[in-house]
Structure formats: C-alpha cells, structure tokens
C-alpha positions in Angstrom: 0.0 0.0 0.0 1.4 3.4 -0.9 2.1 5.7 2.0 3.4 9.1 2.6 6.9 8.9 4.2 7.8 11.3 7.0 9.3 14.6 6.0 10.9 17.2 8.4 9.6 19.9 6.1 6.0 18.7 6.4 6.4 18.4 10.1 7.8 21.9 10.5 5.1 23.4 8.3 2.3 21.3 9.8 1.1 20.0 6.4 0.4 16.5 5.1 2.6 16.8 1.9 6.0 18.4 1.5 4.8 20.5 -1.4 4.9 24.3 -1.4 3.2 26.5 -3.9 5.6 29.2 -5.1 4.4 32.7 -4.3 3.7 35.2 -7.2 3.8 39.0 -7.2 2.2 41.5 -9.5 -1.4 40.4 -8.9 -0.7 36.8 -9.9 -1.1 35.4 -6.4 -4.7 34.8 -5.3 -6.2 33.6 -2.0 -8.2 31.1 -4.0 -5.1 29.3 -5.3 -3.2 29.4 -2.0 -6.2 28.0 -0.1 -6.8 25.3 -2.7 -3.2 24.1 -2.3 -3.4 24.2 1.5 -6.7 22.3 1.5 -5.1 19.7 -0.7 -2.4 19.0 1.9 0.4 21.3 0.7 1.4 24.8 1.7 -0.3 27.5 -0.3 1.6 30.8 -0.6 0.7 34.4 -1.4 3.2 36.9 -2.8 2.7 40.1 -0.8 5.7 42.1 -1.8 3.6 44.5 -3.9 0.9 45.0 -1.2 0.6 48.0 1.0 0.9 47.2 4.7 -2.8 47.5 5.4 -3.6 45.0 2.7 -1.4 42.3 4.2 -3.7 41.8 7.2 -6.7 41.7 4.8 -5.2 39.0 2.7 -4.3 36.9 5.8 -7.8 37.2 7.1 -9.2 36.2 3.7 -7.0 33.1 3.7 -8.0 32.1 7.2 -11.7 32.4 6.0 -10.9 30.0 3.1 -8.8 27.4 4.9 -8.0 26.3 8.4 -4.7 24.9 7.3 -1.2 26.5 7.2 -0.4 29.0 4.5 2.6 31.4 3.8 2.9 35.1 3.1 6.0 36.1 1.1 7.9 39.4 1.1 11.1 40.7 -0.6 13.6 41.7 2.1 15.4 44.0 -0.3 12.9 46.5 -1.5 15.1 48.5 -3.9 18.3 48.4 -5.8 21.0 51.1 -5.7 19.4 54.3 -7.1 16.0 52.8 -6.9 14.4 55.0 -4.3 14.0 58.2 -6.3 14.7 60.1 -9.5 15.3 63.8 -10.0 13.0 65.6 -12.4 15.4 65.4 -15.3 16.0 61.7 -15.0 12.2 61.1 -14.5 11.6 62.9 -17.8 14.3 60.9 -19.5 12.8 57.6 -18.4 9.3 58.8 -19.3 10.5 59.4 -22.9 11.7 55.8 -23.1 8.2 54.6 -22.2 6.2 57.2 -24.1 5.8 55.2 -27.3 4.5 52.2 -25.4 2.0 54.4 -23.4 0.8 56.1 -26.6 0.3 52.7 -28.3 -1.9 51.5 -25.4 -3.7 54.8 -24.9 -2.1 55.4 -21.4 -1.5 58.9 -20.2 2.0 59.9 -19.2 2.4 59.5 -15.5 3.3 62.2 -13.0 6.3 61.7 -10.6 5.1 59.6 -7.6 6.0 60.2 -3.9 7.7 56.7 -4.0 7.9 53.8 -6.5 7.2 50.8 -4.3 6.4 49.4 -0.9 8.8 49.5 2.0 9.7 46.1 3.4 10.2 47.5 7.0 6.5 48.6 7.0 5.3 45.4 5.3 7.1 43.1 7.7 5.5 44.9 10.7 2.1 44.3 9.2 3.0 40.7 8.5 4.0 40.1 12.1 0.8 41.6 13.2 -1.2 39.4 10.8 0.7 36.4 12.2 0.6 34.0 9.2 1.6 30.4 10.0 4.6 30.8 7.6 6.7 33.8 6.6 8.6 33.1 3.4 11.0 35.6 1.9 13.5 36.2 -0.9 16.3 38.7 -1.7 18.0 38.6 1.7 17.7 37.7 5.3 15.4 39.4 7.8 17.0 41.1 10.8 17.6 39.2 14.1 14.8 41.2 15.7 12.3 40.2 13.0 13.3 36.5 13.2 13.2 36.5 17.0 9.7 37.9 16.8 8.7 35.2 14.3 9.9 32.6 16.7 8.1 34.2 19.6 4.8 34.3 17.6 5.3 30.7 16.3 5.7 31.8 12.7 7.8 29.4 10.6 10.4 31.0 8.4 11.4 30.0 4.9 14.2 31.7 3.0 15.5 31.4 -0.6 19.0 30.7 -1.7 20.6 30.6 -5.1 24.1 29.5 -3.9 25.7 27.5 -1.1 27.0 30.8 0.4 23.4 32.2 0.6 22.2 28.9 2.1 24.9 29.0 4.8 24.0 32.5 5.7 20.3 31.6 6.0 21.3 28.6 8.2 23.4 30.8 10.4 20.4 33.1 10.9 18.4 30.0 12.1 15.9 30.0 9.3 13.6 27.0 9.6 13.6 25.9 6.0 15.8 26.9 3.0 14.6 26.9 -0.6 17.3 26.0 -3.1 16.2 28.1 -6.1 17.5 26.9 -9.5 17.8 29.1 -12.5 15.2 27.0 -14.4 12.5 28.6 -12.3 10.1 31.2 -13.7 9.9 34.7 -12.2 12.6 36.5 -10.3 16.1 35.2 -9.4 16.2 35.9 -5.7 20.0 36.1 -5.3 21.3 38.5 -2.7 25.1 37.9 -2.3 26.0 38.2 -5.9 24.5 39.6 -9.1 21.7 37.5 -10.4 23.6 36.9 -13.6 26.4 35.3 -11.6 24.0 33.0 -9.6 22.6 30.8 -12.3 23.0 27.3 -11.0 20.6 24.6 -11.9 18.1 23.2 -9.4 19.5 19.7 -9.1 23.1 20.7 -8.9 22.3 23.4 -6.3 20.1 21.0 -4.3 22.9 18.4 -4.1 25.5 21.0 -3.1 23.4 22.6 -0.5 22.1 19.5 1.1 25.6 18.2 1.5 26.7 21.3 3.4 23.9 22.4 5.7 21.7 20.6 8.3 18.6 22.7 7.8 15.9 21.0 5.7 16.1 22.0 2.0 13.3 22.6 -0.4 14.1 22.2 -4.1 12.6 24.8 -6.5 12.8 25.2 -10.3 12.0 22.9 -13.1 9.5 20.7 -11.1 6.0 20.3 -12.5 5.1 16.6 -12.0 5.7 13.5 -10.0 9.0 12.8 -11.8 10.4 16.2 -10.8 9.3 15.6 -7.2 10.9 12.2 -7.0 14.2 13.5 -8.6 14.4 16.3 -6.1 13.7 14.1 -3.1 16.2 11.5 -4.3 18.9 14.2 -4.5 18.5 15.2 -0.9 15.7 17.8 -0.8 13.0 17.1 1.8 10.3 19.1 -0.1 9.7 20.8 -3.4 8.4 24.3 -4.3 6.4 24.4 -7.5 5.7 27.8 -9.2 5.1 27.7 -12.9 2.7 24.7 -12.8 0.6 26.4 -10.2 0.7 29.7 -12.1 -0.8 27.9 -15.1 -3.8 26.8 -13.0 -7.2 28.5 -13.4 -7.1 29.6 -9.7 -4.0 31.8 -10.2 -4.2 35.5 -11.2 -2.6 34.9 -14.6 -4.8 36.0 -17.5 -6.2 33.4 -19.8 -3.9 34.6 -22.6 -0.9 34.2 -20.3 -1.9 30.6 -19.4 -2.6 29.7 -23.0 1.0 30.7 -23.9 2.3 28.5 -21.1 0.6 25.6 -22.7 1.6 26.5 -26.2 4.8 26.4 -28.3 5.9 29.8 -27.0 6.7 28.2 -23.7 9.8 26.6 -25.2 11.3 30.1 -25.5 11.9 31.6 -22.1 14.5 34.3 -21.3 16.1 36.0 -18.3 15.4 39.7 -18.5 15.5 42.9 -16.4 13.1 44.6 -18.8 10.0 44.4 -16.7 11.1 45.2 -13.2 14.8 46.0 -13.2 15.6 42.7 -11.5 16.5 39.6 -13.4 13.5 37.3 -14.0 12.5 34.4 -16.3 9.5 34.7 -18.6 8.3 33.8 -22.1 10.0 35.9 -24.8 7.8 38.5 -26.4 8.1 41.8 -28.2 8.8 43.7 -24.9 11.7 41.5 -23.9 13.2 41.7 -27.4 12.8 45.4 -27.9 13.6 46.6 -24.4 16.7 44.4 -24.1 18.5 46.9 -26.4 17.6 49.7 -23.9 18.7 47.8 -20.8 21.7 50.0 -20.0 19.4 53.1 -19.9 16.6 51.5 -17.9 16.2 52.6 -14.2 16.8 50.2 -11.3 14.2 48.2 -9.3 11.5 49.2 -8.3 11.4 52.3 -10.6 11.5 50.2 -13.8 8.7 48.1 -12.3 6.6 51.2 -11.6 6.9 52.6 -15.1 6.0 49.2 -16.7 3.2 48.9 -14.2 1.5 52.0 -15.5 0.5 50.2 -18.7 -0.2 46.7 -17.2 -4.0 47.1 -16.8 -4.4 48.6 -20.3 -2.4 45.8 -21.8 -4.4 43.1 -20.0 -7.7 44.7 -20.9 -6.7 44.7 -24.5 -5.6 41.0 -24.2 -2.1 42.0 -25.2 0.6 39.5 -24.4 3.4 41.2 -26.4 4.0 44.0 -23.8 3.4 42.3 -20.4 5.5 39.9 -18.3 4.6 36.3 -19.1 6.5 34.7 -16.2 7.2 31.1 -16.8 9.9 28.5 -16.0 11.7 26.3 -18.4 9.5 23.3 -17.5 6.4 24.9 -19.0 6.3 22.8 -22.2 5.6 19.8 -20.0 2.6 21.3 -18.2 -0.5 19.1 -18.2 -2.9 20.3 -15.4 -5.1 23.4 -15.5 -6.5 23.3 -11.9 -4.8 23.1 -8.5 -6.5 19.9 -7.3 -5.4 17.9 -10.3 -1.9 19.2 -10.1 -1.7 18.5 -6.4 -2.9 14.9 -7.1 -0.1 14.5 -9.6 2.6 15.9 -7.3 1.4 13.8 -4.5 2.3 10.7 -6.5 5.9 11.8 -6.5 5.9 11.7 -2.7 4.4 8.3 -1.9 6.5 5.2 -1.6 6.4 2.9 -4.7 4.7 -0.5 -4.7 7.8 -2.2 -3.3 7.7 0.0 -0.2 11.0 1.7 -1.0 11.1 5.2 0.4 11.4 8.3 -1.8 12.7 10.5 0.9 16.4 10.7 1.8 16.4 10.1 5.6 18.2 12.5 7.8 20.8 9.8 8.7 21.6 9.3 5.0 21.9 13.0 4.4 24.1 13.4 7.5 26.3 10.6 6.2 26.6 12.3 2.8 27.5 15.6 4.4 30.1 13.9 6.6 31.7 12.2 3.7 31.7 15.4 1.6 33.1 17.6 4.3 35.6 15.3 5.8 33.5 14.4 8.9 32.3 17.9 9.7 29.4 20.1 8.8 
C-alpha cells in the first residue's frame, strides 16, 4: 500500500505533503489558489511584496476564512536596488520618454512623478508580524535578528530562498527553519542577494545536491519541477520538499490571464528568457516583443523598483486589450511539460511523487543518509 513517508519539512510546516506552492507577485497570487493548495495538503503561498501594509492583514484574514490549514505570506527583504528610491525631475523625464511610445500605443497617459515607487519592506514586515501567518517566506535577503526573533516568539515558521551555497549557509546561520534552493530554471525573479543574479545561475538539481551536502537545515528544491518525476528526482537528491511555481501559475485559480496561461501551454513556452526589462531585476519569462525590444535599452533603464513602476503604468491597459506582447509572461523552463489546469489535479499529480512505490522503497532521503553524505563530503564535519 502506498504511504506518505515522514518529512521534516512537512512536520515543521504542519502540512500533510512536502509540497509548497511558489508565491507570485504583481497580482498573480490569489487567496483562492493558496487556499486550494493548503486544502489539498500542501502549503499555499501568497506573494505580498507589492501589497501596502494595510492590505497584508486583509489577505491573511481572507486566507483564514478560506482554509484552516497553514499558508505562507511572502515578502522581498530587499525593497530597492541602488538608485531605486528616487529620480530627480530630469531623470524622470528621460525615463518617461523611453516609455512614451508604449504608453501612446496603449492609450495610457504619461504618469506624474510619484512620492515613491514601491512598498517599504520594513513597513510590510511589521504588518505581516501583526497578521501572524503560519509561515513567513521571503526572498532577496535575510530578515533582521529582531524580526526573526519575533517570528519565533509568535510561532511563525520562516522559509528563506538561496541561489548559492553561500546564501544557504547565511540563512542557516540566521536559524531560518527551511531553505529553498532556487535553481535558474524557475520562472519569475532570481532571488540572489550575495551576488549579481547573472552570476548566480546554478541549476536546481546541482544546487540541491551542493546545499544538502553542506547544511543541516531541511532543504526545499525549486525550479523545473512540475510533475511526479520532478518531485521524485528532487527528493532522491536530498531535498525534503519541493516548491512548485510555474505549474501552479498555469492553473485557473491563479491571477494569470487566460492569454498568459494559453501561452504557457503553447509552443511559445519553449522560448523563455532571463530579462530585467519588466522590473529592473532579473527574471525568467516567455519571450515577447517587450523582452526583445527593451533588451537593447537595458543600460538606460532605471533600477528596481522604478522600472517596475513605469512598466506597471501600462499593465492594466495591456491586459484589458488582451495583449501578451507587452506584459510579463512569467514562466519556467519546464512549462512545455505542463498538463494540469487546476490546482486539485496538479496536487494529485505531485502527491504521486511523494508516496513510496509499490515495493515499499522510500522516496525521501532520511536524515541519517543525508548526514552521512555531508560527513563524507566535508571530511566528517558540517
């Protein structure tokens, strides 16, 4: 009889299955999707980095109304890149001229200079602590000791993302509960924080093996996983859970437009690219007119979040017009293998990668085995 084998990650999170739905920003996360994943035994996630502080409590309350099971809220620890807090009037006008042809094409009025270009993490994390979600996941850095101590005091599980062994070690030193090894196959943003994103492009399965051999904290593999085979491969290589993003983004419960989802299931999904053209930070999505034409302008584009703000001024108009040539079509490299269009069906598929096979052999790498591997790799020390 097939059984779910024990997982430290599932135990820490308080869920039945070691499956985490990747969080999405830019309106792509929905409480409906997060609750559906949690109700199916995994950990549903909501990307809150673009939310105003007062909205974070509302989202947490809505999730609690939809599910009694654990869920995660996700924030970006680093809320701006160098030069990303403000532009003087001259620079604002220069950047506006870069975007003017696109605005004109979509019938969008030229924007006025805002008071600020994005949310402030310090304000958001205070609101998150007040909302007290079961899980706080984060990218682009490590929260302060004070924030982490408050999470522990309030019983909030912490989950951090790493794109390198060095980042994973730093997260472990900070006593983060779970560490996501994020490979470059993944869709969306590359969450590196110790090196340029372009210099942190290790594949999921190489990164998972390197990280699990060198830290004791449970590791979650992310990137290039969309079915039972990906789950089994990640667990066989030392991960104790998986985080799945692209496959959940393609589900009807996500905030992706129908046109976006159709392209994830079409031939366009074979052509993804890493680009800074949408937000100013490196991210993977399906190639389109925007990624191609804006790439030539990359040296003159403003940093995050200013670039994201300018691109965001045209997002609603583009979506209303069902345009996919000028909006971000976030997608990972595994998209051509997508098969499921709703969260329940996808969770059922992923679950099959977690159960033991008919002979009773276990899919998970037990802690003793992992410890032995670390000891062998590191000459007897961790």
